[in-house]
N, C-alpha and C positions, 0 to 999 in steps of 0.2 A: 504494500500500500504506500502511496506517496506521503512524504512528510512535508508539511507546510508550516512555515514560521514567518511571522511578520511583526514589525515593530516600527517605532518612530523615535527620533531623537532630534530635538530642536525643530527646525523646519523641514528636515528630511524624513523620508519613509523608505523602507526597504522590505522586500519579500524574498524569502529563500524557499525554493521548491526542490526537494531532494527526491530522486527516483521518480522521474516523470512518468507516472502511469495514468495520467489524466486522459490519454487518448482513448482509454477504455470507455470513457463516458460517451464517446462518439462511435468507436468501432468495436462494438460488443453487443451482446443481447440486450443489455440495458440501453445502449445507445440507439439500437434499432427501435426499441419501444418508445423512446422519447424523441426520435428523429434527430439525434445529435444535439438537441437544444441544451442539454446539461453542460456539455463541453464549452459551448459558446457562452453560456451564462456564467460559468466559473471564471473564464478569462476576462470577460467583460467586467465582472466585479473586481477582479484583482487589479486590472489596469485602471479601472475607475477609482479605486481606493488610492492607488499611487498618485493619480493626478488630482486627488481631492474633489472628485465628482460629488456634488451635494447629495446624490442618491445614496451614497455609501458612507456618509459622515454620521457620527453618533448623535449629532444634533443639527438643527436648522437655525441659521442666523439671518435675520432680515433687518434692514434699516427702515424704520417707520417713515422716514422722509429723506430727501436728498441732503447729504452732509454739506453744510455751509459754515464757513468760519465765523465764530462769534454767535452762532445760533444753537440752542440746546438740541442735542441729538439723543434719541432713544433707540435701543435694540430690542427686537422681539426674538425670544429663544424658545425653541420647542425640542426637547430631547426625544430620542427614539423610545418606543415602548420597551420596558424591561429595565431601564436605568432608574436609579433613585439615589438622592443625596443632595448635599448643599450645592447650589448653583454658584460657580465661580466665573467671574468675567474679568479679563484683562484687555486693555487697549494700549498698544505700543506704537511708537513711530516706526514706519517701515524702513527708513534708511539708517536710523541710529539704534533701533531695538530697545530704546528706553521706554519703560512702562509709564504711561501718563495717567491711566485710570486703572484701579484695582478694586473690585467690589465682590462681596459675598452676599448672595440673596438667600431667600428662604429655601427650605427643603423642597425639592421638586421631584415629581414622579414622571416617568416616561409618558409622553403624549400631552402633558400640561403646557400651557403657555405662560411665559413670564416676560414682563417688560422691565428693562433695566435702563435707567437714566444715566447716560454717559456724561452729559454736561456739554460745555462749549469747548470746541477744539480749534487749534490754529490750522492755517492752510498747510496741506501736505498729504502724504500717503500714510495710512494706518493699517494695523493688523489687529483684528478682534479675535481673542481666543476664549472659548467657552468649554467648560467641562463640569460634569456632575459627579460629586463625590470624588472618588479616586479613579474614575473612568478616563478613557482617552479624551483628548481635546479636539475641538473643531475650530478651524481657522477660516476667517473671512477677511479678505483684503478690500479696502475701499479708499476712496480719495475724498478729501475735504477741500472744497474750493472756496475761494474768496468771492463774495458777491460783487457783481459789476452791473453794467448796463443790461446784460441779458437776464438778470434777476430782478430788474426794476419793475415797478407796477406798470402794466401795459395799458391800463385804462387812460382815456384822454385827460389831459391836464386842462381843466376849464379856464383857470385863471390865465394860463399862458396863451390859450387859444383866443380869449377875449382881447388880450394885449396885442396879439398879432392882427386881429381884425380891426382894432382901433387904429393901429399904426398904418395899415394898408388901405384904410377907408372902406372896409368891408363890414359885414354883419355877422354876429355870432348868435346862432340859434341851435336849439336841440333838434334831434331828428323828428320828434313829435311836433315841432313848431315850423317845419319846413314850408307849410302852406302859407305862413305869414310873411315870407320873403317878398319884397316889393318887385313888381314886374318892371322890366326896362321900358323906357318910353318908346312909342311907336316910331318907326323909321319911315320917313316920307321919300317915295321914289321920285327922284328928279329927272331921270332919263328913262325912255321907253323905246323898245325895239319892236318894229313891225316887219313882218315878212309876207310878201305877196307872191303868188305863183306867176310864172311867165304867161301861161294860158290856163283857162279853167279846165277842170277834168273832162268835160264833155268834148272839148276841142281835141284833146289828146286821144280820146277814144275814137273820134271821127277820123283823125289822121291814121291811127293804127288800122281801122277797118278799111280805109282806102288803100293803104299800102298792101294789106293782105289780098284785097281784090285784084290789084294790079299784078301782084306776084302770081295769083292763080291764073289770070288771063294769059300772062306771058308763058307759063308752063303749058297751057293748053295749045297755044299757037306753035310751040316748038315740039309738041308731041311727047312731052315728059309727064303729062298728067295721067 
């Protein structure tokens, strides 16, 4: 039987698989009964755990809102079923590894939700680590950005719009008051263009009929009719 050992140290994770007999999960009577899905599921889980796929982490970490510098931040934690213990949370700078927030919450059971207030952070990258009791930890990297124009209030600034309208000689009205806008004065047409045909339509029709008759008589005389 294969021997599987896995562990983590710091930010690293490693897996050791001795005597690889996992092929039997695909090429054996058991593999034929499961269509080889057990072999694929095993390696999908092993590689997913190495790459910190959230599906195989011992807990789920979510940011309740986008992290902005100087704005309070909260984390939502949900450990997997089967775990129980005191919830521990650490938030450290990503580049310096110095812990800026360290908290212990209530005793949490697997599947329960817990909200942890992290507080205000400075701009930069951070790593949040969460573990329940003495169990393995879950890591979540995130960035905290400084608020700029892209975070500004997108609603119209009425005071500024009024000032622009007054400076340019315009009118400031809300959308519901658009019907109150004064209409521009009527424009008097000082020039007029008149077009008259060379001949009336009946004259053109008469000329066309005469030309058709002449053409028909000429063809009859020449024997082409």
